[in-house]
N, C-alpha and C positions, 0 to 999 in steps of 0.2 A: 592162539588168540585170533578171533575173527577180525575182519577189517572193521566191522562196526564197533567192536569192543576197543580196538586200537584207536579209532577215531574219537570215541568217547573219552578215552584216557588222555589223548592229546588235548581235547577241548577242556577237560578238567584241569590239566596242568597249565594251560594258557590262562584259564580263569583265575587259578591260584596265583599265577605270576602277576597278572594285572592287579589283583587285590593287594599283593605284597608291595608292588611299586606305588600304588595309591596310598597304602598305609604308611610308607616311608615319607610321603608328602604331607603327613598330618591332615588327612583328608577331611576330618570333621571340622576343625577350626578353619581350614581353607575354604570349605563350602559355606561355613557360617559367615565369614567376612565377605565372600563373594555375594551371598544372598543379601546382606545388608547393602552392599554397593548397588545391586540390582534394584532393590526397593527404593533406595534413595534416588536413583536415576529415574525411576518411574514417577516418584512423587515430585521431582524437580521439573517434570514436564519435558524431559529430553525426548527427541524423536526416537522412534523404535530403533533405527539404525545406529544412532549415536549412543543410545542407552546400551545396546547390545555390545558395541565396541568397548565402552567403558567397563562393562561387567566382565567381558572376556579378558580385558587387560588386567583387571584385578585378579581374576582367577589365575592367569599365567604368572603374575607376580607372586601370589601366595604359594603357588606350587614351587617356585624357585626357593622361597624362604623355607618351606617344609623340607624339601630335599636337601637344601644346604645345611639345615640344622642336623638332620640325621647323618649326613656324611661327616660333619665335624664331630659329632658325638658318638660315632660308631664304637670306638675303642672304649669310651667311658660306659656306654650302654652294655657292652659285653662284660665289662668288669663287674657290674652290679647285677648281671643276669637278667636284663630286660627282655622278657619273652614277647612283649608287645611291639618290639622294634624289628622289622624285617631285615634291616641291614645287620643288626647285632646277632641275630640267630641264623643268618645265612639263607634266608628265604629269597633274597634278591642280592645281586652283586653290586659292588660299588661302581663298577664300570657302567652298568646299565643305568644306575641312578644318575651318574654324571652326564650321560648322554641325554637323559630326560631333562635334567636341569638346564643343559645347554639349549635344547630345543625350546623349552618354556621361556628361557631368558630372551632368546631371539624374538619369540612371539610377543613377549611382554613389551619389548622396546617398540616393535612395529605397531602393535595395537595401541599402546599408550600415546604415541605421537599421532596416530591416526585419529584419536579422539580430540586432538587440538594440542598445540605445543604447550600452552599454559597448563592444561590438565596433565599432559604427559610428563612435563618436568616435575610437577608436584608429586605425581604418582611414583616416578622413578627415584627421585631424590629423597622424598619423605616417607612414603608408605613402604615401598620396596627397600629403599636404602636403610630405613629404620629397622626393618626386620633383619636384614643381613648384618647391620651393626650390632644388634643384640646377639646374633649367632656367633659373630667373630670375636666377642670378648666382653661386651658390656654386661652380658648375663651374669658374669661372675664378679660384678663390682656393685658398689652402692648406687651406681647410676643405672641399674638394670631397668628401672621404671621409665627412664627417659625415652628410649626407642618406642615404647608402647604409647606414650603420650604424643609423641611426634607423629607416629604412623597412624594411629586411630584418629588423632585430631586433624590430620590432613585429608581424611576420607571425604568429608563433605565438600572440600575444595576440589578434589579430583572430579567430583560430579558436577558442581556448579560452574567450573571453569571449562567444561567440555563443550564442544560444538561452537557454532558461530556466535551465539548470544552468551558468551562467558561472563561470569560475574563472581565476585567474592562471596563466600557463604556467610550467612548471618553468624555473628560472633557466638551466639548461644549454642549453635549446632557444633561449632568447633570445641567449645568448652565441654559440652555433654559427651562428645565422642572421645575427647582426651581423657576425661575422668573415667569413662567406661573402659578405655584401654588399660589404664593403670589398675583399675579395679580387677579387670580380667587377668592381668599379670599376677596380681596378688593371689587370686583364687587358683590360677593355674599352677602356681608354685607350691601350694599347700600339700597336695598329694605326693609330691616328689622330695619333700624335705630330707628324708632319710637317705635316699639315693644321692641327692646332691651333696649332702654332708660327707658321704663316703668318698666322693670324687673331687672334693675341694671347690665346689661351686657355691659362692657366697654372694648372691645378689641381695638387694635391699630386703626382700621378705625374709631371707635367712638371717640377716643381721637383726631384724626386728623381733623375730620369734613368731611361732604359730599363732598365739593369741592376739598379739598386736597386729599381725598381718590380717587376720580375720576381721578384727574390729576396723582396721584401716580400710579394707576392701568394702566392708558394709557402709562405712561413713562416706566413702567416695561415691558409691553407687546410689546411695540415698540423695546425696548432693546433686548428682547428675539427674535424678528424677525430678527434684525440685526445679532445677534450671530448665529442664525440658518442658515442664508445665508452665512456669512463670516467664520463661524467656521469650516465646513468640508474642508478637503484638496482639492486643485485644484481650478479651476476657476468656480465661480457660474454659473449655467445654466441660460438661458434667462428667463425661467419660474420663477426662484427664484428672479431675479431682478424685474420681473413684480409683483410678490407677495409683494416685498418690497415697490414698488411704490403704490400698493393698500393700504398697511398698512399706508403709509404716508398720503394718502388722508383720510383714516378713522380716523387717529390721529387728523387731523384738525377738523373733525366733533366732535370727542370726547372732544376736548378742547374748542371749541367755539360754538358748537351747542346748541339748545334750547330744552326744553321738555325732551322727552325720547330718542331723537336722540343720545346724547353723550353716554348714557349707552349702547344702541344698537350697536353703532359704536365700543365701547370698547370690547363688546362681540364678534363682528365680527373679530376684531384683534386677540382675543384669538383663534378663530377657525382657522384663517390663521396660527397662530403659531403652532397649533396642526398638521396641514397639513405639514408645513415645518419641524417639528420635525420628522415626520414619513417618509417623502420621501427624506430627505436630508442626510440620514445616509450613 
């Protein structure tokens, strides 16, 4: 093997290793929550520096939640043969993930408090604490929804309390974020019903059943849309009414559609809610 070929192999292995570590952090949801925090920071008028600190703090916190989840669930994921879990199929070691979690945790504390002690405490106790409370046991109880409500509901406050001009967020933003969080929990649980049942995880969605969970998620997400349109002061813009009309159409599909259409429609409503939350402030 030539030196060039060996170098290419090393680069490929390093790339695969990085992707595996990021996969163990649930990088999709992690980046989604981070992006919401970033957009909220921009729409709240935070300075570039403060907005960047808040966004990076949320990123670090979400990384700890993702890595913590996969570390705790590694044995269960192996039991059900989860090939999408890097820890379960051996693509990454538990020791490496623990080191990454520790580094992200330290960064999360420093960045959170650098954004302002009020914002930092809300972030660490509610957003990050809620995520780890779910991982550590609430996910298997009838209270599985509560960490999502607390964590997502606190996100507007993490933003508005940051910096020197800290202020409590409007109540409607907290309500929208909390409903969005619980709706997301319901939707996230639906694809994993079989695996969760096989390993004894019985959160609220599992106790309600797939149909009730889907209907409940849709109802929560539609309610969040209504509050996002009607909650801000003043007359809603034409675009907000159009978004609400789209949500109504998607809700019909989510309630009566067949196959994967209801799930996809509910996810689309959640995306509309995110847009409404970030532009209607």
